[in-house]
Chimera marker file (.cmm) of the C-alpha trace (Angstrom):
<marker_set name="trace">
<marker id="1" x="5.603" y="0.225" z="-13.200" r="1" g="1" b="0" radius="0.5"/>
<marker id="2" x="8.179" y="2.476" z="-11.304" r="1" g="1" b="0" radius="0.5"/>
<marker id="3" x="7.106" y="3.375" z="-7.827" r="1" g="1" b="0" radius="0.5"/>
<marker id="4" x="8.466" y="6.951" z="-5.974" r="1" g="1" b="0" radius="0.5"/>
<marker id="5" x="7.958" y="7.406" z="-2.351" r="1" g="1" b="0" radius="0.5"/>
<marker id="6" x="8.035" y="10.574" z="-0.509" r="1" g="1" b="0" radius="0.5"/>
<marker id="7" x="10.075" y="10.646" z="2.490" r="1" g="1" b="0" radius="0.5"/>
<marker id="8" x="8.838" y="13.942" z="4.743" r="1" g="1" b="0" radius="0.5"/>
<marker id="9" x="9.489" y="15.707" z="6.597" r="1" g="1" b="0" radius="0.5"/>
<marker id="10" x="12.955" y="14.435" z="7.513" r="1" g="1" b="0" radius="0.5"/>
<marker id="11" x="14.143" y="15.083" z="11.026" r="1" g="1" b="0" radius="0.5"/>
<marker id="12" x="17.254" y="13.623" z="12.574" r="1" g="1" b="0" radius="0.5"/>
<marker id="13" x="18.158" y="13.723" z="16.088" r="1" g="1" b="0" radius="0.5"/>
<marker id="14" x="22.326" y="13.793" z="15.863" r="1" g="1" b="0" radius="0.5"/>
<marker id="15" x="24.441" y="13.031" z="12.669" r="1" g="1" b="0" radius="0.5"/>
<marker id="16" x="24.462" y="9.011" z="13.492" r="1" g="1" b="0" radius="0.5"/>
<marker id="17" x="20.601" y="9.113" z="13.118" r="1" g="1" b="0" radius="0.5"/>
<marker id="18" x="20.806" y="10.676" z="9.555" r="1" g="1" b="0" radius="0.5"/>
<marker id="19" x="24.011" y="8.376" z="9.031" r="1" g="1" b="0" radius="0.5"/>
<marker id="20" x="21.760" y="5.347" z="10.380" r="1" g="1" b="0" radius="0.5"/>
<marker id="21" x="19.253" y="6.408" z="7.812" r="1" g="1" b="0" radius="0.5"/>
<marker id="22" x="21.120" y="6.495" z="4.135" r="1" g="1" b="0" radius="0.5"/>
<marker id="23" x="22.992" y="3.213" z="5.344" r="1" g="1" b="0" radius="0.5"/>
<marker id="24" x="19.609" y="1.246" z="6.144" r="1" g="1" b="0" radius="0.5"/>
<marker id="25" x="17.921" y="2.482" z="3.041" r="1" g="1" b="0" radius="0.5"/>
<marker id="26" x="21.367" y="1.618" z="0.668" r="1" g="1" b="0" radius="0.5"/>
<marker id="27" x="20.625" y="-1.757" z="1.933" r="1" g="1" b="0" radius="0.5"/>
<marker id="28" x="17.394" y="-2.262" z="0.152" r="1" g="1" b="0" radius="0.5"/>
<marker id="29" x="17.974" y="-4.107" z="-2.768" r="1" g="1" b="0" radius="0.5"/>
<marker id="30" x="14.404" y="-2.403" z="-4.212" r="1" g="1" b="0" radius="0.5"/>
<marker id="31" x="15.567" y="1.488" z="-3.937" r="1" g="1" b="0" radius="0.5"/>
<marker id="32" x="17.243" y="2.064" z="-7.443" r="1" g="1" b="0" radius="0.5"/>
<marker id="33" x="17.467" y="5.867" z="-6.457" r="1" g="1" b="0" radius="0.5"/>
<marker id="34" x="17.831" y="8.365" z="-3.631" r="1" g="1" b="0" radius="0.5"/>
<marker id="35" x="16.922" y="11.532" z="-4.035" r="1" g="1" b="0" radius="0.5"/>
<marker id="36" x="16.938" y="14.459" z="-2.293" r="1" g="1" b="0" radius="0.5"/>
<marker id="37" x="14.747" y="17.177" z="-2.979" r="1" g="1" b="0" radius="0.5"/>
<marker id="38" x="14.252" y="20.073" z="-0.660" r="1" g="1" b="0" radius="0.5"/>
<marker id="39" x="13.463" y="18.256" z="2.412" r="1" g="1" b="0" radius="0.5"/>
<marker id="40" x="11.651" y="15.299" z="1.325" r="1" g="1" b="0" radius="0.5"/>
<marker id="41" x="13.472" y="11.771" z="-0.079" r="1" g="1" b="0" radius="0.5"/>
<marker id="42" x="12.492" y="10.492" z="-3.022" r="1" g="1" b="0" radius="0.5"/>
<marker id="43" x="12.511" y="6.798" z="-3.147" r="1" g="1" b="0" radius="0.5"/>
<marker id="44" x="12.652" y="5.324" z="-6.752" r="1" g="1" b="0" radius="0.5"/>
<marker id="45" x="11.632" y="1.481" z="-6.539" r="1" g="1" b="0" radius="0.5"/>
<marker id="46" x="12.031" y="-0.403" z="-9.626" r="1" g="1" b="0" radius="0.5"/>
<marker id="47" x="8.505" y="-1.894" z="-9.766" r="1" g="1" b="0" radius="0.5"/>
<marker id="48" x="5.370" y="-2.565" z="-7.646" r="1" g="1" b="0" radius="0.5"/>
<marker id="49" x="6.076" y="-5.914" z="-6.851" r="1" g="1" b="0" radius="0.5"/>
<marker id="50" x="9.620" y="-6.422" z="-4.165" r="1" g="1" b="0" radius="0.5"/>
<marker id="51" x="10.502" y="-9.220" z="-1.977" r="1" g="1" b="0" radius="0.5"/>
<marker id="52" x="8.926" y="-9.462" z="1.794" r="1" g="1" b="0" radius="0.5"/>
<marker id="53" x="12.154" y="-8.539" z="2.678" r="1" g="1" b="0" radius="0.5"/>
<marker id="54" x="12.435" y="-5.083" z="1.343" r="1" g="1" b="0" radius="0.5"/>
<marker id="55" x="9.032" y="-4.406" z="1.799" r="1" g="1" b="0" radius="0.5"/>
<marker id="56" x="9.339" y="-5.118" z="6.055" r="1" g="1" b="0" radius="0.5"/>
<marker id="57" x="12.720" y="-2.742" z="5.725" r="1" g="1" b="0" radius="0.5"/>
<marker id="58" x="10.363" y="-0.459" z="4.135" r="1" g="1" b="0" radius="0.5"/>
<marker id="59" x="7.499" y="-0.257" z="6.611" r="1" g="1" b="0" radius="0.5"/>
<marker id="60" x="10.435" y="-0.392" z="9.631" r="1" g="1" b="0" radius="0.5"/>
<marker id="61" x="12.084" y="2.780" z="8.106" r="1" g="1" b="0" radius="0.5"/>
<marker id="62" x="8.581" y="4.515" z="7.625" r="1" g="1" b="0" radius="0.5"/>
<marker id="63" x="7.436" y="3.911" z="10.864" r="1" g="1" b="0" radius="0.5"/>
<marker id="64" x="10.876" y="4.634" z="12.789" r="1" g="1" b="0" radius="0.5"/>
<marker id="65" x="11.127" y="8.320" z="10.846" r="1" g="1" b="0" radius="0.5"/>
<marker id="66" x="7.134" y="9.115" z="10.731" r="1" g="1" b="0" radius="0.5"/>
<marker id="67" x="6.861" y="8.865" z="7.095" r="1" g="1" b="0" radius="0.5"/>
<marker id="68" x="3.608" y="8.856" z="5.817" r="1" g="1" b="0" radius="0.5"/>
<marker id="69" x="2.809" y="4.775" z="5.555" r="1" g="1" b="0" radius="0.5"/>
<marker id="70" x="-0.078" y="4.907" z="3.319" r="1" g="1" b="0" radius="0.5"/>
<marker id="71" x="1.875" y="5.022" z="0.437" r="1" g="1" b="0" radius="0.5"/>
<marker id="72" x="3.195" y="1.553" z="1.512" r="1" g="1" b="0" radius="0.5"/>
<marker id="73" x="-0.397" y="0.228" z="0.160" r="1" g="1" b="0" radius="0.5"/>
<marker id="74" x="1.048" y="0.210" z="-3.623" r="1" g="1" b="0" radius="0.5"/>
<marker id="75" x="2.945" y="-2.784" z="-2.591" r="1" g="1" b="0" radius="0.5"/>
<marker id="76" x="0.309" y="-5.031" z="-1.013" r="1" g="1" b="0" radius="0.5"/>
<marker id="77" x="-1.002" y="-8.551" z="-2.296" r="1" g="1" b="0" radius="0.5"/>
<marker id="78" x="-2.333" y="-11.476" z="-0.959" r="1" g="1" b="0" radius="0.5"/>
<marker id="79" x="0.469" y="-12.945" z="0.996" r="1" g="1" b="0" radius="0.5"/>
<marker id="80" x="1.326" y="-9.347" z="2.745" r="1" g="1" b="0" radius="0.5"/>
<marker id="81" x="-2.262" y="-7.447" z="3.298" r="1" g="1" b="0" radius="0.5"/>
<marker id="82" x="-2.154" y="-8.180" z="7.048" r="1" g="1" b="0" radius="0.5"/>
<marker id="83" x="0.678" y="-6.182" z="7.355" r="1" g="1" b="0" radius="0.5"/>
<marker id="84" x="-1.508" y="-3.815" z="6.453" r="1" g="1" b="0" radius="0.5"/>
<marker id="85" x="-4.568" y="-3.944" z="8.578" r="1" g="1" b="0" radius="0.5"/>
<link id1="1" id2="2" r="1" g="1" b="0" radius="0.2"/>
<link id1="2" id2="3" r="1" g="1" b="0" radius="0.2"/>
<link id1="3" id2="4" r="1" g="1" b="0" radius="0.2"/>
<link id1="4" id2="5" r="1" g="1" b="0" radius="0.2"/>
<link id1="5" id2="6" r="1" g="1" b="0" radius="0.2"/>
<link id1="6" id2="7" r="1" g="1" b="0" radius="0.2"/>
<link id1="7" id2="8" r="1" g="1" b="0" radius="0.2"/>
<link id1="8" id2="9" r="1" g="1" b="0" radius="0.2"/>
<link id1="9" id2="10" r="1" g="1" b="0" radius="0.2"/>
<link id1="10" id2="11" r="1" g="1" b="0" radius="0.2"/>
<link id1="11" id2="12" r="1" g="1" b="0" radius="0.2"/>
<link id1="12" id2="13" r="1" g="1" b="0" radius="0.2"/>
<link id1="13" id2="14" r="1" g="1" b="0" radius="0.2"/>
<link id1="14" id2="15" r="1" g="1" b="0" radius="0.2"/>
<link id1="15" id2="16" r="1" g="1" b="0" radius="0.2"/>
<link id1="16" id2="17" r="1" g="1" b="0" radius="0.2"/>
<link id1="17" id2="18" r="1" g="1" b="0" radius="0.2"/>
<link id1="18" id2="19" r="1" g="1" b="0" radius="0.2"/>
<link id1="19" id2="20" r="1" g="1" b="0" radius="0.2"/>
<link id1="20" id2="21" r="1" g="1" b="0" radius="0.2"/>
<link id1="21" id2="22" r="1" g="1" b="0" radius="0.2"/>
<link id1="22" id2="23" r="1" g="1" b="0" radius="0.2"/>
<link id1="23" id2="24" r="1" g="1" b="0" radius="0.2"/>
<link id1="24" id2="25" r="1" g="1" b="0" radius="0.2"/>
<link id1="25" id2="26" r="1" g="1" b="0" radius="0.2"/>
<link id1="26" id2="27" r="1" g="1" b="0" radius="0.2"/>
<link id1="27" id2="28" r="1" g="1" b="0" radius="0.2"/>
<link id1="28" id2="29" r="1" g="1" b="0" radius="0.2"/>
<link id1="29" id2="30" r="1" g="1" b="0" radius="0.2"/>
<link id1="30" id2="31" r="1" g="1" b="0" radius="0.2"/>
<link id1="31" id2="32" r="1" g="1" b="0" radius="0.2"/>
<link id1="32" id2="33" r="1" g="1" b="0" radius="0.2"/>
<link id1="33" id2="34" r="1" g="1" b="0" radius="0.2"/>
<link id1="34" id2="35" r="1" g="1" b="0" radius="0.2"/>
<link id1="35" id2="36" r="1" g="1" b="0" radius="0.2"/>
<link id1="36" id2="37" r="1" g="1" b="0" radius="0.2"/>
<link id1="37" id2="38" r="1" g="1" b="0" radius="0.2"/>
<link id1="38" id2="39" r="1" g="1" b="0" radius="0.2"/>
<link id1="39" id2="40" r="1" g="1" b="0" radius="0.2"/>
<link id1="40" id2="41" r="1" g="1" b="0" radius="0.2"/>
<link id1="41" id2="42" r="1" g="1" b="0" radius="0.2"/>
<link id1="42" id2="43" r="1" g="1" b="0" radius="0.2"/>
<link id1="43" id2="44" r="1" g="1" b="0" radius="0.2"/>
<link id1="44" id2="45" r="1" g="1" b="0" radius="0.2"/>
<link id1="45" id2="46" r="1" g="1" b="0" radius="0.2"/>
<link id1="46" id2="47" r="1" g="1" b="0" radius="0.2"/>
<link id1="47" id2="48" r="1" g="1" b="0" radius="0.2"/>
<link id1="48" id2="49" r="1" g="1" b="0" radius="0.2"/>
<link id1="49" id2="50" r="1" g="1" b="0" radius="0.2"/>
<link id1="50" id2="51" r="1" g="1" b="0" radius="0.2"/>
<link id1="51" id2="52" r="1" g="1" b="0" radius="0.2"/>
<link id1="52" id2="53" r="1" g="1" b="0" radius="0.2"/>
<link id1="53" id2="54" r="1" g="1" b="0" radius="0.2"/>
<link id1="54" id2="55" r="1" g="1" b="0" radius="0.2"/>
<link id1="55" id2="56" r="1" g="1" b="0" radius="0.2"/>
<link id1="56" id2="57" r="1" g="1" b="0" radius="0.2"/>
<link id1="57" id2="58" r="1" g="1" b="0" radius="0.2"/>
<link id1="58" id2="59" r="1" g="1" b="0" radius="0.2"/>
<link id1="59" id2="60" r="1" g="1" b="0" radius="0.2"/>
<link id1="60" id2="61" r="1" g="1" b="0" radius="0.2"/>
<link id1="61" id2="62" r="1" g="1" b="0" radius="0.2"/>
<link id1="62" id2="63" r="1" g="1" b="0" radius="0.2"/>
<link id1="63" id2="64" r="1" g="1" b="0" radius="0.2"/>
<link id1="64" id2="65" r="1" g="1" b="0" radius="0.2"/>
<link id1="65" id2="66" r="1" g="1" b="0" radius="0.2"/>
<link id1="66" id2="67" r="1" g="1" b="0" radius="0.2"/>
<link id1="67" id2="68" r="1" g="1" b="0" radius="0.2"/>
<link id1="68" id2="69" r="1" g="1" b="0" radius="0.2"/>
<link id1="69" id2="70" r="1" g="1" b="0" radius="0.2"/>
<link id1="70" id2="71" r="1" g="1" b="0" radius="0.2"/>
<link id1="71" id2="72" r="1" g="1" b="0" radius="0.2"/>
<link id1="72" id2="73" r="1" g="1" b="0" radius="0.2"/>
<link id1="73" id2="74" r="1" g="1" b="0" radius="0.2"/>
<link id1="74" id2="75" r="1" g="1" b="0" radius="0.2"/>
<link id1="75" id2="76" r="1" g="1" b="0" radius="0.2"/>
<link id1="76" id2="77" r="1" g="1" b="0" radius="0.2"/>
<link id1="77" id2="78" r="1" g="1" b="0" radius="0.2"/>
<link id1="78" id2="79" r="1" g="1" b="0" radius="0.2"/>
<link id1="79" id2="80" r="1" g="1" b="0" radius="0.2"/>
<link id1="80" id2="81" r="1" g="1" b="0" radius="0.2"/>
<link id1="81" id2="82" r="1" g="1" b="0" radius="0.2"/>
<link id1="82" id2="83" r="1" g="1" b="0" radius="0.2"/>
<link id1="83" id2="84" r="1" g="1" b="0" radius="0.2"/>
<link id1="84" id2="85" r="1" g="1" b="0" radius="0.2"/>
</marker_set>
């Protein structure tokens, strides 16, 4: 099951801030493709079964950049359900 997470709105305070986001995203192995569409980033995720480490990275990114984190509930399972409470 392929997942597409929408990251918006994109707000960067500096060029370094923008670079940091893309470096961070590229380190997450579950992300197949990063696609810019207008003022959004679309993250193509291989499956709804990703490692806890990758999920924690996504939670960190979504919190830091204030993206809509309810999208991440697609990765909720018995082992990580407390992260979504």
